[in-house]
N, C-alpha and C positions, 0 to 999 in steps of 0.2 A: 515534506518535515517545515520547512521553512515558512510554508503557507500557513501554515496552522497558528501565524500572528498575524494573518493578516486583519484576523475580525477585531483584532486591540488595532491596531494601525485603523483602518475605516472607525472606530471608533472616537480616535482619537483627533483627526483630523477631517472627519468630514467627508468631500470629497473625494473621492481617490481613483485613478487608473487603473487597472493591472494591466501589466504588458504579459502574456502569457505563452509558450508555444503553447499551437496552433490547435495540437491534437488533444490538451484540456482544455480548449475555451470554449465548449456549451458546457462542460462542467463548472469551468469557475465560475459562470454566466450562473446557473442555477448557486450554487453556495455561496454567488458574493454578488448577493442580490441589489445591494445599494449601491457597490462599484458601478465602475465604466469600467467591461472588459472588452478588447483588442487583440487580437492575436498578434503574437511577437512573426514579422518578416524577415527575410532578408536585408528589407529595405530600411528597416529601424532600428538592424543591430548594434550602429554606430551610437555612442552612448548618448549624443547630443539632438542625436536630430528625432525629430517631431513630428514624421509623415502624417500623424492624424487632426494636426494642428486644432491642440487641443490647448488649453490656457494651464500652462501649470505653474505654479510658485516653489516646488522641489521635484527630488525623485531619490529612489533609494534601491538598491538592488534585493531583491530575495534574500541573500543568504544574509545579508548584514541585522535584516531586521529583526532576529535576536541579540542582539548587539543592546538593543534597545527593547525590547521585551519580552525578553527570557533570561535576563541575568542569574533571579536567585531561584529556588525549587519552588520556591512560595507564585512563582511568576507563570506556571504550568498550569493553566485550569484540566479542570476538574471538565472534560470536554469530551462525552465518549465517541463523536464527530465532528469533522467541521467541514467533511466534501459530505454535498446531498447527491446522490445516483440517483438514474430516470425510473420514476419508479413504473414504466412500460414494458423499463428493459429488466428490471426485478423482476418483474413478473411471467415477461418472455421466457428467460432462464431458469427461472422457479417451476415452469410448467417442463421444459425439459428437463430438468435434471429427476420431474415426476415417473420421468418414462421406465428412469432406470430404478426406480421405488424407493420402497418406503424409509433405508437405509441412512446412514448417516454421510453427507457429503462435504470432503475433505478436499480439496485445493491442495498442490501436490506441486515440489520449484525443489531444483537441483542447481541449479547454476542463475546468482542472481546478478551476475554482469559480463561483458561480453570483452572487458579490457584485462589484456592477459597481466599486464601490473599490477591489477589487484584480485585477479580471480582466485590469489591462494585467502583472501580476506573473503569470497564471494560464492565460492562451491562446495557445494554436500559430499561422501564418499558417494556414488549410485550404489553401492553394495547392501552400505548398510541403510538405505533407505528404499531398498527395493523388499532386502530382507522383512522391513517392519510392511509394508503394505501386503506383501504376500501372507503375514502373519494375520491381516485383518481383511482381507477380500470379500469375508462371511457377511461380515456386521459393519463396512463403509466400503462407500461406492467412493474410490481415487479422481479427480480431475486432472489431468494432467496440464500446468502453470506457465508449462517451459515453450519455449517457441524457436525459431532458426534451426540450426544444423545441430542444436544440443539434443531435441525433439527424435533424432534419431536412436539414443541410448536408449531410451523407453522404449522403441519397436523392439529393436533387438531384444528386449525383456521380455514383452509381448511373447513374441513368435517362440520365444526357448526354454522357457520355463513359466507359462502362460499365465505370464500378471493381466490381471484386467484392471487397465487402467483407462478412463473416455477423452479422448481428445477433440477436442472442439477450434478449428482454424479457423472461424470465422469468427472467433473473439477478439483475434489479435490482429484489431484493425490500427489503420491510425490515427483516430478517436477514439480515445482514450476512455467515452464513455458506454460503450459494447462491456469492456473487459469490469468497467465498475459495476456493471450490471450484474456481470458474469461471479463477479470477485461479494456482494451484497445479498447473493444468493448463497449463499454458501457455510455450512456450520463450522469451518476451522480451515485454517491456511497456514499450512508449514514450509516455512522457504528460509534462502538461507537473504543476507542484506540486498537491497535492490529496490528499483521502483515498485514490480510487484506485494513485496515487505512494505511499504509507503504506503500505496495506492491502498489494499487493503487496512492501516492502522489509519489513514485518514478519513474512510467508510466505518471505523467502527464493528470493521468483519473482527471477529475470534479469531487470532495467531499467533501463531509456534513462532520464533525468530530465532532459529539456532545457528549458534556462531562460534566460530574458531576461536583460540586461544587469544591471536592477535587481530584483533575485529579493529573496525571503525572509531574514532575517537568520540564519535556520535552516538553511540551506544553506551558511554560512561561506564561503569568496570563494578563487577563485582554485586549485582545488579537480577531480580528476575522479573525485575516491572520496569515499565518506560517510561521518562518523563513525557515525551512525545506525544505516545501513543496511549493510550489506558487500558485500551484491549488485547494488548499484548501482553506474552508470556516470553522469557527470553532463555534460551537452553546456551549456557554458555561452557565454553571448551576451556580447561584450567590447565597450565602450562605440565604438561608430561602425563598429561587423561590421551589416551585412547579414542575415537571417534566409538568405536564399540561399550566404550564405558557407557558415554557420556548418552548413545543411543540406545541403551539399555535403560536410560532415568526416563529421552520421552516417550518410549517405549512401554515402561510403568505409566506415566502418564495418561498414558492416550487409553491402555485398557479403563483405568478409572471414568474417565470424560465419557467412553463410547455405554459404557456400563450405566453411566447416570444422565449420562446426556438425553434431552426431551427438545422439538423442533420448536426454537423460537417463535413470540410473537410475534409477530409486524410492526417493525416498528415505526413512526410515522416521520416524515421527513423533519431533518434539526431547522424551522424558521429564525437567523439570528435577529433579532430587535433587540437596538440602540435610538437613545435618542436623537430627537433631530439634535446638528448642529448646522452652526456656519465657520467653520474657521478653511487652513489650506486647504489647496488640491495638491494631491501628490499623488506625483506616478513609479510604482513600483517594476522592475524591471526583474525578470526571470533570466540569468542566466542560462545561456545554450548549457 
């Protein structure tokens, strides 16, 4: 989310060094070609350590970028995507999905976080999600985006109620380029908050974000649109509203989407072009 500010910063300072998690390294290098992108390792966690021996004038954390570049609604650019997936991986996953058939390909997630403290903000009721998928098995292919122990829940439904959900364990690698390729090949993602939601939004994938009544502040209040990600639609539970009522709305909109949806044209990679500048070199650090 906060990395969406990087094009603004690169345009402002000219020379930019981005330190990011190793899982994002190749994705960021492709997406921000005018910056120097280096992987954040255990040796570089200390704030002032510069093991890359780079000449730096200033440094700033990712989470501080919106303070300077997203102060008003008008500061959010109308940019469909700011991360560029690997086209060979998109082709690979598109071909994999062709094996399923010509139906709409929808990625689905129900647990967006593994931390107990925020689970109430990032989890969707599996019962409601299961009913939604069962109603649309004939006209949609459901792609499981859940990883880890929570994936066992879908296995249970696959056995007991013949729920057809496609699992691709090879997509869950430490290098997020693989997951980015899969997400870019989907027609729609339905998800609670979490890294899948943010990655899908950063790639410009059409995404329906389903929020509980007390959601994180980053998603604003009383909005169906998302300032951070133009391809998002937000379904927000109101105080006192049941999950069944909210999913009835999601289901009705899904009916319309499946009726009117046509496979999108293949989009070209986004190339960020900035004027040449010779200013300060700034390092941006991604907090763990």
